[in-house]
C-alpha positions in Angstrom: -21.3 13.9 -85.2 -23.7 12.1 -82.9 -25.1 8.6 -82.8 -28.6 8.5 -81.3 -30.1 5.7 -79.4 -33.8 4.9 -79.1 -35.6 6.9 -76.3 -38.4 5.6 -74.2 -39.9 9.0 -73.4 -40.1 12.2 -75.4 -37.1 14.4 -74.8 -35.0 11.6 -73.2 -31.9 10.6 -75.0 -28.7 8.7 -74.6 -26.0 9.3 -77.3 -22.3 9.0 -78.1 -20.7 12.2 -79.4 -17.6 12.1 -81.5 -15.2 14.9 -82.4 -13.7 17.8 -80.5 -16.5 20.3 -81.4 -19.3 18.0 -80.4 -17.7 16.7 -77.3 -16.5 20.1 -76.0 -19.8 21.7 -77.0 -21.8 19.2 -75.1 -19.5 19.6 -72.1 -20.0 23.4 -72.1 -23.7 22.9 -72.4 -23.7 20.3 -69.5 -21.9 22.8 -67.2 -24.3 25.6 -68.1 -27.2 23.3 -67.1 -25.9 22.8 -63.6 -28.3 24.3 -61.0 -26.8 23.3 -57.6 -24.1 20.7 -57.9 -21.8 19.0 -60.4 -20.0 15.8 -59.5 -17.1 14.8 -61.7 -14.2 12.4 -61.7 -11.4 11.7 -64.2 -8.1 9.9 -64.4 -4.7 11.5 -63.7 -4.8 13.4 -67.1 -8.1 15.1 -66.3 -6.7 18.0 -64.1 -4.5 19.3 -66.9 -7.5 19.4 -69.3 -9.6 21.5 -66.9 -6.7 23.8 -66.0 -5.3 24.4 -69.5 -8.4 24.5 -71.7 -10.2 27.8 -71.1 -13.7 26.6 -72.1 -13.6 24.0 -69.3 -11.9 26.2 -66.8 -14.4 29.1 -67.4 -17.3 26.6 -67.1 -16.1 25.6 -63.6 -15.7 29.2 -62.6 -19.2 30.1 -63.9 -20.8 27.3 -62.0 -19.4 28.5 -58.7 -20.3 32.1 -59.5 -23.9 31.0 -59.9 -23.7 29.4 -56.4 -23.3 25.9 -57.6 -21.0 23.4 -55.9 -18.4 21.1 -57.5 -17.1 17.9 -56.1 -14.2 16.2 -58.0 -11.8 13.3 -57.5 -8.9 12.0 -59.5 -5.7 10.0 -59.2 -3.1 12.5 -57.8 0.4 11.6 -58.9 3.8 13.2 -58.8 3.3 14.3 -62.5 0.0 16.1 -61.9 0.4 17.6 -58.4 0.8 21.1 -59.9 -2.4 20.8 -61.9 -4.2 19.4 -58.9 -3.3 22.3 -56.8 -4.7 24.6 -59.4 -7.8 22.4 -59.7 -8.4 22.7 -55.9 -9.0 26.5 -56.5 -11.7 25.7 -59.1 -13.7 23.1 -57.1 -15.3 23.0 -53.7 -13.6 19.8 -52.7 -11.0 17.6 -54.5 -10.2 14.0 -53.5 -7.7 11.3 -54.5 -8.5 7.7 -55.5 -6.0 5.2 -56.8 -6.5 3.7 -60.3 -9.2 6.0 -61.7 -9.8 5.3 -65.4 -11.6 7.6 -67.9 -14.1 10.0 -66.4 -17.8 10.7 -65.5 -19.8 13.8 -64.7 -23.3 14.1 -63.2 -25.6 17.1 -62.6 -29.2 17.2 -61.5 -30.6 15.8 -64.8 -27.6 14.8 -67.0 -24.9 12.3 -67.1 -21.6 12.3 -69.2 -18.8 9.8 -69.5 -15.6 9.4 -71.5 -12.8 6.9 -71.8 -10.5 9.0 -73.9 -8.5 11.6 -72.0 -5.2 13.1 -73.2 -3.0 15.5 -71.2 -3.9 19.1 -71.9 -6.2 18.2 -74.9 -10.0 18.6 -75.2 -12.3 15.6 -75.2 -12.9 13.9 -78.5 -15.5 11.4 -77.5 -18.2 11.4 -74.8 -21.3 9.5 -73.8 -24.3 11.8 -72.9 -27.6 10.9 -71.3 -30.5 12.7 -69.7 -32.4 9.4 -69.0 -33.3 9.5 -65.3 -32.1 5.9 -64.8 -28.7 6.6 -66.3 -28.4 9.8 -64.2 -29.3 7.9 -61.0 -26.8 5.1 -61.9 -24.1 7.6 -62.6 -24.7 9.4 -59.3 -24.6 6.1 -57.4 -21.3 5.2 -59.0 -19.8 8.6 -58.2 -21.0 8.5 -54.6 -19.7 5.0 -54.0 -16.2 6.0 -55.3 -16.3 9.3 -53.5 -16.8 7.6 -50.2 -13.6 5.6 -50.8 -11.5 8.6 -51.9 -9.2 10.6 -49.5 -8.8 14.4 -49.3 -6.4 15.7 -51.9 -4.4 17.5 -49.2 -3.4 14.2 -47.6 -2.2 12.7 -50.9 -0.3 15.8 -52.0 1.5 15.9 -48.6 2.4 12.2 -48.9 3.9 12.8 -52.4 5.8 16.0 -51.4 7.0 14.7 -48.0 7.7 11.1 -49.1 5.2 9.7 -46.7 3.9 6.2 -47.4 0.2 6.4 -48.0 -2.1 5.1 -45.3 -4.7 2.6 -46.7 -6.8 -0.4 -45.8 -7.5 -3.1 -48.4 -8.8 -6.6 -48.7 -6.5 -9.1 -50.6 -8.1 -12.2 -52.2 -6.4 -15.5 -53.2 -4.0 -17.8 -51.3 -1.1 -17.3 -53.7 -1.4 -13.5 -53.8 -1.6 -13.5 -50.0 1.6 -15.6 -49.7 3.3 -13.2 -52.2 2.2 -10.1 -50.2 3.3 -11.8 -46.9 6.8 -12.5 -48.2 7.1 -9.0 -49.7 6.1 -7.7 -46.3 8.8 -9.8 -44.6 11.4 -8.1 -46.7 10.4 -4.7 -45.5 10.5 -5.5 -41.7 13.4 -3.9 -39.9 12.8 -4.5 -36.2 9.9 -6.6 -35.0 7.2 -9.0 -36.2 4.3 -9.8 -33.8 1.7 -12.4 -34.6 -1.4 -13.8 -32.8 -3.0 -16.9 -34.3 -5.5 -19.7 -33.4 -4.3 -23.3 -32.7 -4.0 -24.1 -36.4 -1.8 -21.1 -37.2 1.6 -22.7 -36.2 1.1 -25.4 -38.9 0.6 -22.7 -41.6 3.8 -20.9 -40.6 6.1 -23.9 -40.3 4.7 -26.3 -43.0 4.2 -23.8 -45.8 7.8 -23.8 -47.1 8.0 -20.2 -48.6 6.6 -18.8 -45.3 8.9 -20.8 -43.1 12.0 -19.7 -45.2 10.8 -16.1 -44.8 10.7 -16.5 -41.0 14.2 -18.0 -41.0 15.4 -15.1 -43.0 13.9 -12.7 -40.5 15.6 -14.6 -37.6 18.9 -14.5 -39.5 18.5 -10.7 -39.9 18.1 -10.3 -36.2 14.4 -9.4 -36.3 12.5 -9.9 -33.0 9.7 -12.5 -33.5 6.9 -12.9 -31.0 4.0 -15.3 -31.5 0.8 -16.0 -29.4 -1.3 -19.1 -30.0 -3.4 -21.7 -28.2 -1.0 -24.6 -27.6 -2.8 -28.0 -27.8 -1.6 -31.6 -27.8 -2.1 -31.6 -31.5 0.1 -28.6 -32.4 2.9 -29.2 -29.9 5.4 -30.4 -32.6 4.7 -27.3 -34.8 5.0 -25.0 -31.7 8.3 -26.6 -30.7 9.7 -25.9 -34.2 8.4 -22.3 -34.1 10.1 -21.9 -30.6 13.5 -22.4 -32.2 13.3 -19.1 -34.1 10.7 -17.1 -32.1 9.4 -16.4 -28.6 6.1 -18.2 -28.3 3.4 -17.9 -25.6 0.1 -19.7 -25.0 -3.3 -18.1 -24.6 -6.6 -20.0 -24.3 -9.3 -19.8 -27.0 -7.5 -17.5 -29.5 -9.8 -16.8 -32.4 -8.7 -15.4 -35.8 -5.2 -14.4 -36.9 -3.4 -11.1 -37.1 0.1 -9.8 -37.4 1.9 -6.4 -37.0 5.2 -5.5 -38.7 7.3 -2.8 -37.1 4.2 -1.3 -35.5 3.2 0.2 -38.9 1.7 -2.6 -41.0 -1.3 -4.7 -39.8 -2.6 -7.8 -41.4 -5.5 -10.1 -40.4 -7.4 -13.1 -41.6 -10.1 -15.5 -40.5 -9.4 -18.8 -38.9 -6.9 -21.0 -40.8 -8.4 -24.3 -41.9 -6.2 -27.5 -41.8 -3.1 -25.4 -41.6 -3.6 -23.9 -45.1 -3.0 -20.2 -45.7 -6.1 -18.1 -45.7 -7.9 -17.1 -48.9 -8.7 -13.5 -47.7 -6.5 -11.0 -46.0 -7.2 -7.5 -44.6 -4.2 -5.2 -44.7 -4.0 -1.7 -43.1 -1.3 0.9 -42.7 -3.6 3.5 -41.1 -1.4 4.5 -38.2 -4.1 5.0 -35.5 -5.6 1.6 -36.3 -2.2 -0.1 -36.3 -1.3 1.4 -32.9 -4.6 0.2 -31.5 -4.0 -3.3 -32.6 -0.4 -3.2 -31.3 -1.7 -2.2 -27.9 -4.2 -5.1 -28.1 -1.3 -7.5 -28.9 0.7 -6.2 -26.0 -2.2 -6.8 -23.6 -2.6 -10.4 -24.8 1.2 -10.9 -24.6 1.2 -9.9 -20.9 -1.7 -12.3 -20.2 -0.2 -15.2 -22.2 1.8 -18.1 -20.6 5.3 -19.0 -21.7 5.1 -21.9 -24.2 7.6 -24.0 -22.3 5.4 -24.1 -19.2 2.2 -24.9 -21.2 4.0 -27.7 -23.0 5.3 -29.2 -19.7 1.7 -29.1 -18.4 0.4 -30.9 -21.4 3.1 -33.5 -21.3 2.6 -34.1 -17.5 -1.2 -34.2 -17.9 -1.6 -31.2 -15.6 -4.7 -29.0 -16.0 -3.9 -25.5 -17.1 -4.2 -22.9 -14.4 -6.3 -20.0 -15.3 -8.3 -17.0 -13.9 -11.5 -16.1 -15.8 -13.8 -13.2 -15.4 -17.5 -14.1 -16.1 -20.1 -11.5 -16.9 -23.0 -13.9 -17.6 -25.0 -14.4 -14.3 -26.7 -17.6 -15.7 -23.3 -19.1 -16.4 -22.1 -18.1 -12.9 -25.1 -19.8 -11.2 -24.6 -22.9 -13.3 -20.9 -23.0 -12.5 -21.6 -22.7 -8.8 -23.8 -25.8 -9.0 -21.3 -27.6 -11.1 -18.4 -27.0 -8.8 -20.3 -27.9 -5.6 -21.6 -31.1 -7.2 -18.0 -32.1 -8.1 -16.8 -31.8 -4.4 -15.0 -34.8 -2.9 -13.5 -33.5 0.4 -14.5 -29.9 1.3 -16.8 -27.0 0.4 -16.1 -23.6 1.9 -18.7 -20.8 1.3 -19.1 -17.2 2.3 -22.4 -15.3 1.6 -22.1 -11.5 1.4 -25.5 -10.9 3.0 -28.4 -12.9 4.6 -30.4 -12.1 1.4 -27.6 -13.7 -0.7 -28.0 -16.9 1.4 -31.7 -16.9 1.1 -31.5 -16.4 -2.7 -29.2 -19.4 -3.1 -31.5 -21.4 -0.8 -34.4 -20.6 -3.1 -32.2 -21.4 -6.2 -31.6 -24.9 -4.6 -27.9 -24.6 -3.9 -28.2 -25.1 -0.2 -30.4 -28.2 -0.7 -27.9 -29.5 -3.3 -25.1 -29.1 -0.7 -27.2 -31.1 1.8 -27.7 -33.9 -0.8 -24.0 -33.9 -1.6 -23.1 -34.3 2.1 -25.4 -37.3 2.4 -23.9 -38.8 -0.8 -20.2 -38.2 0.2 -19.9 -39.2 3.9 -16.4 -37.6 4.3 -17.4 -34.3 2.8 -17.0 -31.3 5.1 -19.1 -28.2 4.5 -18.5 -24.9 6.2 -20.6 -21.8 5.6 -20.3 -18.3 6.8 -23.2 -15.8 6.4 -24.8 -12.9 8.2 -27.4 -14.5 10.5 -31.0 -13.8 11.0 -33.7 -15.9 12.7 -34.7 -17.8 9.5 -31.0 -18.7 8.8 -30.5 -19.8 12.4 -33.5 -22.1 12.0 -32.0 -23.5 8.7 -28.6 -24.0 10.4 -30.2 -25.8 13.3 -32.1 -28.2 11.0 -29.0 -28.9 8.8 -26.9 -29.5 11.9 -29.5 -31.9 13.3 -29.6 -33.9 10.0 -25.9 -33.9 9.1 -24.3 -33.7 12.5 -20.5 -33.1 12.0 -20.6 -32.7 8.2 -22.0 -29.2 7.9 -21.6 -26.1 10.1 -23.0 -22.6 9.6 -21.5 -19.6 11.4 -22.6 -16.0 11.6 -20.4 -13.2 10.3 -19.9 -10.1 12.4 -20.8 -6.8 10.7 -17.2 -5.7 10.7 -16.2 -8.8 8.7 -18.9 -8.5 6.0 -17.9 -7.9 2.3 -19.7 -7.3 -0.9 -18.5 -10.6 -2.4 -19.8 -14.2 -2.0 -17.2 -16.9 -2.2 -17.1 -20.6 -3.0 -14.0 -22.8 -2.6 -14.2 -26.5 -3.6 -11.6 -29.1 -2.5 -9.0 -26.2 -2.4 -8.7 -26.6 -6.2 -11.4 -24.3 -7.5 -12.7 -20.9 -6.4 -15.6 -18.7 -7.5 -15.9 -15.2 -6.2 -19.2 -13.4 -7.1 -19.7 -9.6 -6.7 -23.0 -8.4 -5.2 -24.6 -5.8 -7.5 -28.1 -5.3 -6.0 -29.1 -6.9 -2.7 -32.8 -5.9 -3.1 -33.4 -8.3 -6.0 -35.3 -11.6 -5.5 -33.1 -13.9 -7.6 -29.4 -14.5 -7.7 -29.4 -13.9 -11.4 -30.6 -10.3 -10.9 -28.5 -9.6 -7.8 -25.1 -10.7 -8.9 -22.5 -8.7 -10.8 -19.1 -9.9 -12.2 -17.6 -13.2 -11.1 -14.1 -14.5 -11.0 -13.4 -18.3 -11.5 -10.0 -19.8 -10.9 -8.2 -23.1 -10.7 -4.9 -21.4 -10.1 -3.4 -23.0 -7.0 -2.0 -19.7 -5.6 -5.4 -17.9 -6.1 -7.5 -20.7 -4.7 -5.3 -21.3 -1.6 -5.3 -17.5 -1.0 -9.1 -17.6 -0.9 -9.0 -20.7 1.4 -6.6 -18.9 3.7 -9.0 -15.8 3.9 -11.9 -18.2 4.7 -9.9 -19.9 7.5 -8.9 -16.5 8.9 -12.5 -15.3 9.0 -13.7 -18.7 10.3 -11.3 -18.4 13.3 -12.3 -14.8 13.9 -16.0 -15.8 14.0 -15.0 -18.3 16.7 -13.1 -15.7 18.6 -16.1 -13.3 18.3 -18.4 -16.0 19.7 -16.1 -16.6 22.7 -15.8 -12.9 23.4 -19.5 -12.5 23.2 -20.0 -15.4 25.7 -17.4 -13.9 28.0 -19.0 -10.5 27.7 -22.4 -11.9 28.6 -20.8 -13.7 31.6 -19.1 -10.4 32.6 -22.4 -8.6 32.3 -24.1 -11.1 34.7 -21.1 -10.9 37.0 -21.1 -7.1 37.0 -24.8 -7.0 37.7 -24.4 -9.4 40.5 -21.4 -7.4 41.9 -23.4 -4.2 41.7 -26.3 -5.8 43.5 -24.1 -7.2 46.2 -22.4 -3.9 46.8 -25.7 -2.1 47.0 -27.1 -4.7 49.5 -23.9 -4.8 51.5 -23.7 -1.0 51.7 -27.3 -0.7 52.9 -26.8 -3.6 55.4 -23.6 -1.9 56.7 -25.3 1.4 57.0 -28.0 0.0 59.4 -25.7 -1.0 62.3 -23.2 1.8 61.7 -25.6 4.7 62.4 -26.5 3.6 66.0 -22.8 2.8 66.7 -21.8 6.3 65.8 -24.8 7.8 67.6 -24.2 5.8 70.8 -20.4 6.4 70.9 -21.0 10.1 70.6 -23.5 10.0 73.5 -21.0 8.0 75.7 -18.2 10.3 74.6 -20.2 13.3 75.8 -21.1 11.6 79.1 -17.5 10.8 79.7 -16.5 14.4 79.0 -19.3 15.7 81.3 -18.4 13.3 84.1 -15.0 14.9 84.1 -13.5 11.8 85.8 -9.8 12.3 85.8 -8.9 8.7 86.6 -6.7 6.7 84.2 -9.6 4.3 83.7 -11.9 7.1 82.6 -9.2 8.5 80.3 -8.7 5.1 78.8 -12.5 4.7 78.2 -12.4 8.2 76.5 -9.7 7.1 74.1 -11.4 3.9 73.3 -14.7 5.7 72.5 -12.8 8.1 70.3 -11.3 5.2 68.3 -14.6 3.5 68.0 -16.2 6.7 66.8 -13.5 7.5 64.3 -13.6 4.0 62.7 -17.3 3.9 62.7 -17.3 7.2 60.7 -14.7 5.8 58.4 -16.9 2.8 57.8 -19.8 5.1 57.2 -17.9 7.0 54.6 -17.1 3.7 52.9 -20.7 2.7 52.8 -21.7 6.1 51.4 -19.0 5.7 48.7 -20.3 2.3 47.8 -23.8 3.6 47.5 -22.6 6.5 45.4 -20.8 4.1 43.1 -24.0 2.1 42.7 -26.0 5.3 41.9 -23.4 6.4 39.3 -23.4 3.0 37.6 -27.1 2.8 37.5 -27.4 6.4 36.4 -29.6 7.2 39.3 -27.4 9.9 41.0 -29.8 12.7 42.1 -28.6 16.3 41.9 -30.2 19.1 44.0 -29.0 22.0 41.9 -28.8 25.6 43.1 -26.8 28.7 42.0 -23.9 29.3 44.3 -20.4 30.8 44.3 -17.5 28.3 43.7 -15.2 30.8 45.4 -17.1 30.3 48.7 -17.2 26.5 48.5 -13.4 26.3 47.8 -12.7 28.7 50.7 -14.9 26.7 53.1 -13.5 23.3 52.1 -9.8 24.5 52.4 -10.6 26.1 55.8 -12.2 22.9 57.1 -9.3 20.8 56.0 -6.7 23.1 57.6 -8.5 22.7 60.9 -8.7 18.9 60.7 -6.4 16.8 62.8 -5.1 14.9 59.7 -3.8 18.1 58.1 -2.9 20.4 61.0 0.0 22.7 60.1 1.6 20.2 57.7 0.1 21.7 54.5 -0.6 25.3 53.4 -3.4 26.0 50.9 -2.9 28.9 48.4 -6.0 30.0 46.5 -6.0 32.0 43.2 -9.3 33.1 41.7 -10.9 35.9 39.6 -11.7 39.2 41.3 -15.4 38.5 40.9 -17.2 35.4 42.2 -17.7 32.5 39.8 -21.3 31.2 39.9 -22.4 27.7 38.9 -25.8 26.0 38.9 -24.9 22.7 40.6 -25.5 20.5 43.6 -23.5 22.3 46.3 -23.1 19.1 48.5 -21.8 17.0 45.6 -19.3 19.7 44.4 -18.1 20.0 48.0 -17.6 16.3 48.0 -15.5 16.5 44.8 -13.4 19.3 46.3 -12.8 17.2 49.5 -11.7 14.3 47.4 -9.2 16.3 45.4 -7.8 18.2 48.3 -7.6 15.0 50.4 -5.6 13.4 47.6 -3.3 16.5 47.4 -2.7 16.5 51.1 -2.1 12.7 51.2 0.5 12.8 48.4 2.1 16.2 49.1 3.4 15.0 52.5 3.7 18.6 53.6 4.4 21.9 51.8 1.9 23.8 49.7 -1.2 22.9 47.7 -2.2 25.5 45.1 -5.9 25.9 44.3 -6.8 27.8 41.1 -10.2 28.9 39.8 -10.5 30.4 36.3 -13.0 30.8 33.4 -12.7 29.3 30.0 -14.7 29.8 26.7 -14.7 27.0 24.1 -17.0 25.6 21.4 -19.3 24.0 24.0 -19.8 27.2 26.0 -18.3 29.0 29.0 -16.9 26.9 31.9 -15.4 27.3 35.3 -12.0 25.4 35.6 -10.9 24.5 39.1 -7.5 22.9 39.5 -5.6 21.5 42.5 -1.8 21.3 42.3 0.5 19.5 44.8 4.2 19.1 45.1 4.3 15.4 46.0 5.6 12.3 44.2 3.1 12.6 41.3 0.8 9.9 39.8 2.2 6.4 39.3 2.5 5.9 35.5 0.9 2.4 35.9 -2.2 4.0 37.6 -2.5 7.1 35.3 -4.4 5.5 32.4 -7.1 4.1 34.7 -6.9 6.8 37.4 -10.7 7.6 37.3 -11.8 4.0 37.3 -13.0 2.0 40.4 -10.4 0.7 42.8 -7.5 2.5 41.0 -5.1 2.8 43.9 -1.8 1.3 45.0 -2.3 2.5 48.5 -3.3 0.0 51.2 -5.2 2.7 53.0 -7.5 4.1 50.2 -10.4 2.4 48.5 -9.7 3.9 45.1 -13.4 5.0 44.8 -13.0 8.8 45.4 -11.8 9.8 42.0 -14.4 7.4 40.3 -17.2 9.1 42.3 -15.8 12.6 41.5 -15.7 11.8 37.8 -19.4 10.6 38.0 -20.5 13.7 39.8 -18.6 16.1 37.5 -19.9 14.4 34.3 -23.5 14.4 35.7 -23.1 18.2 35.8 -22.0 18.3 32.1 -18.4 18.9 33.0 -15.2 16.8 32.8 -12.3 15.9 35.1 -8.7 15.2 34.3 -5.2 14.8 35.9 -1.6 15.0 34.8 1.9 15.0 36.3 3.5 18.4 36.6 6.2 19.3 34.0 8.8 20.1 36.6 8.6 16.5 37.8 7.2 17.5 41.2 3.7 16.5 42.1 0.5 16.4 40.0 -2.4 18.6 39.1 -6.1 17.5 39.2 -8.7 19.7 37.5 -12.4 19.7 36.6 -14.7 21.9 34.7 -18.4 23.0 35.3 -20.7 24.9 33.1 -21.2 28.5 34.3 -24.7 29.5 35.3 -24.5 33.0 33.9 -26.7 34.3 36.8 -26.1 35.8 40.1 -28.2 34.2 42.9 -29.5 37.7 43.9 -30.6 38.4 40.4 -32.4 35.2 39.5 -36.0 36.2 39.2 
């Protein structure tokens, strides 16, 4: 039997069908009309009807055989789990939704609904419509509920394994919220954490059922932790809360949320006038609860013990804080605000010269100038990388403000990527440089950190003072260096002039004494007078030659230091030079038979492209040192070849068996005047080093491992050519 409604278009109808035959018949026809998809939902009795009644079951199977898709949701309970498992085989996807009543079905062009479902029995009453607006409305209702449903597998696992279902819901009404809160208190076994705004403490301690619930938690040994913003107004409520819970302070807390045992999360909007909220969000979704628990722990670590905050409020002390600021406009405004509040001192460091100029354009430097004129005792110290424009600014400021303001340059090694402002040693603002190429400070700055924490601000002030003193040291060192440069140049000039001036009279003295010496010898006078004249001439000649060597050494030093040492290079055998120098020294009166030279070298000659005279000079210096310190015995001369990353080199070493090199002299052995002997000038090794390095080699020395004597050595690049074969 059917009851027809009026239709607006031909063929469209909406009707209520009564009786099993009509209801089931329409249902079978509805399923046969499905082209692509059927969406259906029913209450907890529905799965048994589909599974047990063949006409419905076969209709589902037939839809899927034709390639159609079936989506279904129902309320899955302990009683219908078996039917739902069977139903999952008949549909493409099954979901669970709490509290489903009756049922609806939608295909491409039709809509059906019923409110009368009995377990395992066919339908007895249905509403049917093919009116497009009814179909669209039915589809919208289904899709809305479908989006809130959860996969059937999750619900079945919860039922079979005894897992509490995860869900998120919104609760309305103050009384209902209080009831749910108290019910939640009864289920807590370990811990209750809560974060609330400054009105929250009033709601907890002045709403009697809630306060009794908290007392019960305390008596059961539950750990209670609360975070709130403690103000002068809520101190009494906070003190009461502190008797049963651990309370901490955090600035500017917004909203309220609590977590029970790390499994149940509840949140509400701001509490008004200490009254419980009218809306509450509750969630047991584990991932979400864990995220909120981590958020609470982060806030807990940052929060201040309530006792300290209350003492600060009662003593009228400003709360110490450190704040990270991301808004560059606020940073710029805060910099002006802090500087304008200064009473005693302003310390500033600019990361770059551009940073200084940007603030100069922004007006901060001008504002500091005005502040200095306004507060006569205000001291302003600024450090910044210096350029000509900043030097000019510093000079003008110094002229106008005399002792009140000072700007110093920062050495490159002391520069940082952070600009710093410290005011009255009470406030600090550190600003990160993001992009130094930008024209304005707003564009150039990154994150900033503001603090009124005494420890933080004094640390920044200490860093400033340290850098300030270092800039002073650098300036003193720079001045001393300039003085030393002038002194060194003067000394070089004096040595050069003195050596040339000494050379002029020495040459005729040597020449004339040699002539007189020869005449004395030719005269052959044997009288004691003539013999005495002969000895005197020899002494004059020897000392004149010694003085000549000194002047030549001084001139060599001047040439080396001015990098004007000239080399007349040629290819020659080092073997021959060593042999000649050793032979000459053995014949000299100073050596005589006291020292024996032993020479070890390769079978074939070692050729170098060098200044023969200068290399001979180096050899004389090294052998003279060896003879002087050996005091007799043997001097070993070794010539070898060595290949390294820089090429192939000749290595010539001179080893003696004397007292070795004084440890005090060793580090500066090849510098000027490095000698403890009253006889030597200490220039020979310095000159030798200059000659060797001018050839691209190096020179070194060490004490021998056996504790007897020292070894001096130098290297020269090999020429790779024999003089006879050079084309």
